[in-house]
C-alpha positions in Angstrom: 8.1 -27.1 17.6 8.2 -23.4 18.2 5.1 -21.6 19.5 3.1 -19.0 17.5 0.6 -17.0 19.4 -2.5 -15.6 17.7 -5.1 -13.1 19.1 -8.4 -11.7 17.7 -8.6 -8.0 18.6 -12.0 -7.4 17.1 -12.7 -4.0 15.5 -10.2 -1.3 16.3 -9.0 2.0 15.0 -6.1 1.7 12.6 -3.8 4.0 14.6 -4.4 1.9 17.7 -3.6 -1.2 15.7 -0.2 0.4 14.7 0.5 1.2 18.3 -0.2 -2.4 19.3 1.9 -3.7 16.4 4.9 -1.5 17.3 4.8 -2.5 20.9 4.6 -6.2 20.3 7.3 -5.9 17.6 9.7 -4.6 20.3 8.9 -7.6 22.5 9.4 -10.1 19.6 12.8 -8.4 18.8 13.7 -8.9 22.5 12.8 -12.6 22.4 9.0 -12.9 22.8 7.3 -15.7 20.9 6.0 -14.6 17.5 2.4 -13.6 17.2 -0.3 -13.0 14.6 -2.5 -9.9 15.4 -5.9 -10.3 13.7 -8.5 -7.6 13.6 -11.0 -5.5 11.7 -10.4 -1.7 11.3 -12.6 1.4 11.3 -12.5 2.9 7.8 -9.0 4.1 6.8 -6.9 4.7 3.7 -3.3 3.7 4.1 -0.4 5.0 2.0 2.7 2.8 1.6 6.2 3.6 0.6 5.3 3.7 -3.2 2.2 6.0 -2.7 1.4 8.3 -5.5 -0.9 11.2 -4.7 -2.9 10.8 -7.9 -4.2 7.4 -6.7 -6.1 9.2 -3.9 -9.3 10.3 -5.7 -10.7 12.7 -3.1 -9.3 15.4 -0.8 -8.4 14.6 2.9 -11.3 16.9 3.9 -13.7 14.8 1.9 -12.4 11.6 3.4 -12.7 13.1 6.9 -16.3 14.2 6.3 -17.1 10.6 5.1 -15.6 9.1 8.2 -12.4 7.8 6.7 -9.0 8.3 8.3 -5.8 8.5 6.2 -2.4 7.2 7.4 1.1 6.9 5.9 2.8 3.7 6.8 6.1 1.9 6.3 4.9 -1.1 4.4 5.5 -1.7 0.8 3.1 -0.8 -1.9 0.9 2.1 -2.9 -2.5 3.0 -1.4 -5.2 0.7 -0.1 -8.3 0.7 2.1 -9.1 -1.1 5.3 -12.5 -1.1 6.9 -15.5 -3.0 8.3 -16.0 -6.5 6.7 -12.3 -6.9 6.0 -9.9 -9.3 7.9 -6.6 -7.7 8.6 -3.6 -9.7 9.9 -0.2 -8.6 11.2 2.2 -11.5 11.6 4.9 -10.3 13.9 7.6 -12.9 13.5 11.3 -13.2 13.1 12.0 -13.8 9.4 15.7 -12.9 9.2 16.4 -12.9 5.5 13.6 -15.3 4.6 11.4 -12.6 3.4 10.1 -14.5 0.3 9.3 -17.6 2.5 7.4 -15.2 4.9 5.3 -13.8 2.0 4.7 -17.3 0.7 3.4 -18.4 4.1 0.9 -15.5 4.2 -0.3 -16.0 0.6 -0.6 -19.8 0.8 -2.6 -19.5 4.1 -5.0 -17.1 2.4 -5.4 -19.2 -0.7 -6.0 -22.3 1.4 -8.6 -20.5 3.4 -10.4 -19.3 0.3 -10.3 -22.9 -1.1 -12.8 -23.8 1.7 -15.4 -22.1 -0.5 -13.9 -23.7 -3.7 -12.4 -20.3 -4.7 -9.4 -20.7 -6.9 -7.0 -17.8 -6.1 -3.4 -17.0 -7.0 -0.7 -14.6 -5.8 0.6 -12.1 -8.4 4.3 -11.2 -8.1 4.0 -8.2 -10.4 1.0 -6.8 -8.5 1.3 -8.2 -5.0 -1.9 -9.6 -3.6 -4.3 -12.5 -3.9 -6.4 -12.5 -7.1 -9.4 -14.4 -8.3 -9.5 -14.1 -12.0 -8.9 -10.4 -12.7 -10.2 -9.2 -9.4 -8.2 -8.6 -6.2 -9.5 -10.1 -3.0 -6.6 -9.5 -0.7 -3.8 -7.0 -0.4 -0.3 -8.0 0.9 2.3 -5.6 2.2 5.0 -6.1 4.7 7.9 -4.3 6.4 10.9 -5.9 8.0 12.6 -4.1 10.9 15.4 -5.7 12.9 14.7 -8.9 11.1 11.1 -9.1 12.5 8.1 -8.6 10.2 5.3 -6.0 10.6 2.1 -5.3 8.6 0.8 -8.2 6.6 -2.5 -8.6 4.7 -6.1 -7.5 4.3 -8.7 -10.0 3.1 -12.0 -8.7 1.8 -14.9 -10.7 3.2 -18.0 -8.5 3.4 -18.5 -5.2 1.5 -19.8 -3.2 4.5 -18.1 0.1 3.5 -17.2 0.9 -0.1 -13.9 2.5 0.7 -12.2 1.3 -2.4 -14.3 3.8 -4.4 -12.1 6.6 -2.9 -8.8 5.3 -4.3 -7.0 3.6 -7.2 -6.4 0.4 -5.2 -2.6 -0.3 -5.0 -2.2 2.2 -7.9 -3.7 -0.3 -10.4 -6.1 1.5 -12.8 -9.1 -0.4 -14.3 -8.7 -3.2 -11.7 -11.6 -4.3 -9.5 -11.6 -5.6 -6.0 -13.9 -8.3 -4.9 -15.3 -9.6 -1.6 -15.6 -13.3 -0.5 -19.4 -12.8 0.1 -19.8 -11.8 -3.5 -18.3 -15.1 -4.7 -19.7 -17.6 -2.2 -23.0 -18.0 -0.4 -21.7 -18.8 3.0 -18.4 -17.1 3.8 -17.0 -17.3 7.3 -17.4 -14.6 9.9 -14.3 -12.4 10.3 -13.4 -14.2 13.6 -13.8 -17.6 11.9 -11.6 -16.5 9.0 -9.0 -15.2 11.5 -8.8 -18.6 13.2 -8.6 -20.3 9.8 -5.7 -18.1 8.7 -3.9 -18.5 12.0 -4.0 -22.3 11.8 -2.7 -22.4 8.2 0.0 -19.8 8.9 1.2 -21.8 11.9 1.4 -24.9 9.6 3.3 -23.2 6.8 5.8 -21.6 9.3 6.1 -24.9 11.2 4.9 -23.5 14.5 2.5 -24.8 17.2 -0.5 -22.5 17.3 -1.4 -20.9 20.7 -4.6 -18.9 20.8 -4.6 -16.1 23.5 -7.4 -14.0 24.8 -7.6 -10.3 23.9 -7.8 -9.1 27.5 -4.7 -11.0 28.6 -2.8 -9.8 25.6 -3.7 -6.1 26.2 -2.6 -6.6 29.8 0.7 -7.9 28.6 1.2 -4.8 26.4 0.3 -2.4 29.2 2.1 -4.2 31.9 
């Protein structure tokens, strides 16, 4: 069985997360074992390939004054928010042409994780993401470069920063987002959820999970 590394990076700035993701992507393309980068971000609004300016409800200067970065990225989709209380995962893995299977592995892993709290979720093909009823609990957006995936998902766990109030999430008007803690009395911590996702993702992609320490991983990138 092939090995899948996973590392918990803690809370990091989004631009730093992209730098890490791009560096490890080069290594995976060159033959490194696949890896899932798991983290929490400082407040940031990200604009994907389908971004429409009208879905950004405030000016860049307003965002900056309120402590929110803004960043254009290569993933699919429109605009979304990442911030404290949200688990973000970047599976960097060779998918070749198996893009649908890759997305399925991400979404099934999240749905299985939510089921721990008896939350019944579903993936919506028309409006990509994980939904509970008519509320969105996780965004999914990927990019494939040289047959290796980048970006991934963001799962709302604790509403520590109301960043979704600044945008039309994913360009979907009159749609609400929801957090795990608003639906269950004892949601996991972000690090616990990160481990739970990694275990399930390894299962669905038929890999053996190998947890690595942040310090050793950062040394690998800088070495």
